[in-house]
N, C-alpha and C positions, 0 to 999 in steps of 0.2 A: 504494499499500500504506500502511495505517495500522497502528501498533504500539501495543498497550495493555498495561498492567501487570496481572499476576495473580501473587500470592505463592504460591498453592497449585498449582504445576505440578510433576510431572504429576498430572492429575486427569481423570477421564472427562467431567465436566461442569463448566462455568464459569458462575457466576451473577454478573451485574452488577446491583447495586442501589444503588450510590452515586449520589447526586443529580448531582454534577458529571460523572461518567462517563456517566450516562444522557443528560444534556444533550449531551455530546460525540457520543455515538452517534446521537442524533436529528438533530443538526446536520449530520452526515455522511450522513443519509438511509439508514442501514442498514435492510435489510428481511429478513424471514424467508427463509432459504436462502442468505444471503450468508456468505462466509467471512471470518473475522477472525483476525489474528495477535496472540498474547500473548507476553510474556516475564516471567520472574521477576527479571530484572536480573542474574542470575548465570550466564548462558549458555544457559539453557533456553528454547526457543521452542515454542509450541504453535499449531497451525493448527486452528481450530474453526469450526463452522457454526452459525449462529443457527437454533434450532429453535422458539423461542417469544419473542415480544416484546410487552410491555405497557408502560404508562406507569410502572410501578413496578419491573419486573424484566425483564432480558434473559437468556435461557438459551441457552448455547452447548454443542454437543456436540463434544468434542475428536476430531479426525480423525487427527492426526499430531503427534508430539512429536519435536523435534530438539534434540540436545545439541551446542552449538557449542564449538570449541576456542578457548581463550583465546589471543589474539595473543602471540607470543613477545616482541615489542618493546613496552616500556612507557615512557610518558612520565610522570614524576612532577613535579608542580609544587609548589615550596616558595615560599609567598608570605605576607606578613603580612596580617591583617585590615586593611581600609582605613578611614580616618576617615569617609569617606562610605559608609554601608552599602549604598546602592543601586548604587554602582560595584563593590563587592565581589560583590554578587549578579549583576551583569552579567558580571563576570569568570568566575564559576563556570559560568554558562550557556554562554558562548562557549568556555571551556576544555573543557567537556563535548562540545560540538559538534565540537571539533577533536581529539577522541579521546584526551584526557588520561586516564590510568588511575587516578590518585590525586592528591588535593589535600591537601597538608600545610600547614596554617597555622603560621606561625612568629612568635615574639615577638622582635623585634630591639630594639636600644637606642633607635631612633627610632620604633618602632611607636606609633601613636596610636589606631588602631581597636580595637574589642573584638569578640571572637568570641561571638555570641549567636544565639538563635533557630535552634538546630540543625535542628529539624523543618522550619522554613521553607527553610533552605538545602538540606537533603536533598531536599525536594520540588522545588526549582528544578532540581537535578541530575537527578531522575527525569523531570520533564517534558521537559527538554532532551534526555535520552537517548532517550526515546520519539520525540520529534520528529525526531531524527537517525538513528532506526532502530538504536540500539545495544542489543544483547542483554546486554552486560556494562556495568553502571552503574559510573561512577567511585566510588571510596571517598573519603569525607571524614573525615580524621583529627582527633583532638583537637589543640589547639595545643601546640606544643613551644617552649621557649626555643631561641634560635638555636644556642647551643653544643651542646645535646643533639641537635638535629636534624642538625647537622654530623656528630656522632659516629655517629648512627643510619644515615646514608646514605654514610658514608666509603668503603665498599667498592665503590660504584657509580661510574659516569661522571657527574661533576658539572660543570655549566656555570653560572657565577655572573656575572650582568650587573652592571657597575659603570660609573658615569659619569665618574669622575675620571681624568685622564690621568697622574696620578702613579704609577700601576701599569701595568706592561706588559700590554696587553689584546690578545686575538686577535679580529679582526672575525668575528662569527658567520657572516656570509654567505660567508666563505672557508674555513670549518672543516668538514671532512668528519667527521661524528660516526658512531660505530658502537658498538653494545652493546645487550644485551637490555633494560637498564634505564638510562634517561637521566634524570637529575635536573636540573631547571631551577630556578634561584634568582633571585627578583626581590625587590628591596629595597622599603622603605616610602617614603612621601613624605620626601624628604631623603636617600634612598639608605642603603646600608650605611655603617657607620663604617669607617675605615681599619683599626682593630683587628679588626673582624669579617672584613674581606677578608683580612687577614694570617693569621687563624686558618684560614680556608677554604683559603688557599694551602698552609698547613702540612699539610693533609690531601689535597694533590694535586688540589685543585679547579682547573679552567681558568677564568681570568677573561676574560670576553668583552665586546666592544663591540657595541651594536646600531645604530651609526651616529652621525652628527654631531648629530642632534637629541636634546634631552632630553625623554623621554617620561614621561607619567604612569605610575604603577605598573601599572594595568590594561592600558594600551596596550602597555607594554613586555612584559608577560606574553604577550599575544596575538601580538605580533610575534615573540617568541622561540619560542613553540610552533609558529607557522606556519613559521618558517624551519627549525627542527629537523625538523618533519614533512616538509617539502619535500626537505631534504637526505638524508632516510632512505628515500625512496620507492624 
């Protein structure tokens, strides 16, 4: 099964005329009469049949529309933009594949990266969502200062990763987490400051350890998402 994006669902007819998408269709050797799945990224899925195909346009007749229920459990990732933009893009792609529902960029004391090219980042999320057959695309929020983000998510279950042993930390691999919304916090290169961790603790955040190794921010994020996903199956 292949999944494609269509903003205008429900609709009785779907037309594909974007050059990139046409190339994708032709590469997959779709033919007249084949069925294709579309989503608008907000939980609506359409099954359509190709009724006409040319070099410039593919026309699909919608056969069925499904409205999916949004998952009750949500994983929200709070992470600063990284100094290396390509690593941040890689992180967004993999977090999407691992079913994160929201990415909240945060600006911490040691953040060196810059949030830019929103359109490019959103396209990375869209492509990763389609590749992993997600009908609900993750949302990408505007950056927030660390302090405001802490206040914004204070009522949820918050797990914040920290490298230093000066703070009592719970090994994430031994933590059974539960809750409809789980917020995961990853620091920048150089980690959170002690003051930031203390602010998080004052809001009842749980400080966690990801193991003995010091990981890059993007590696730590993927490790944390994977562990939480596994612990909540």
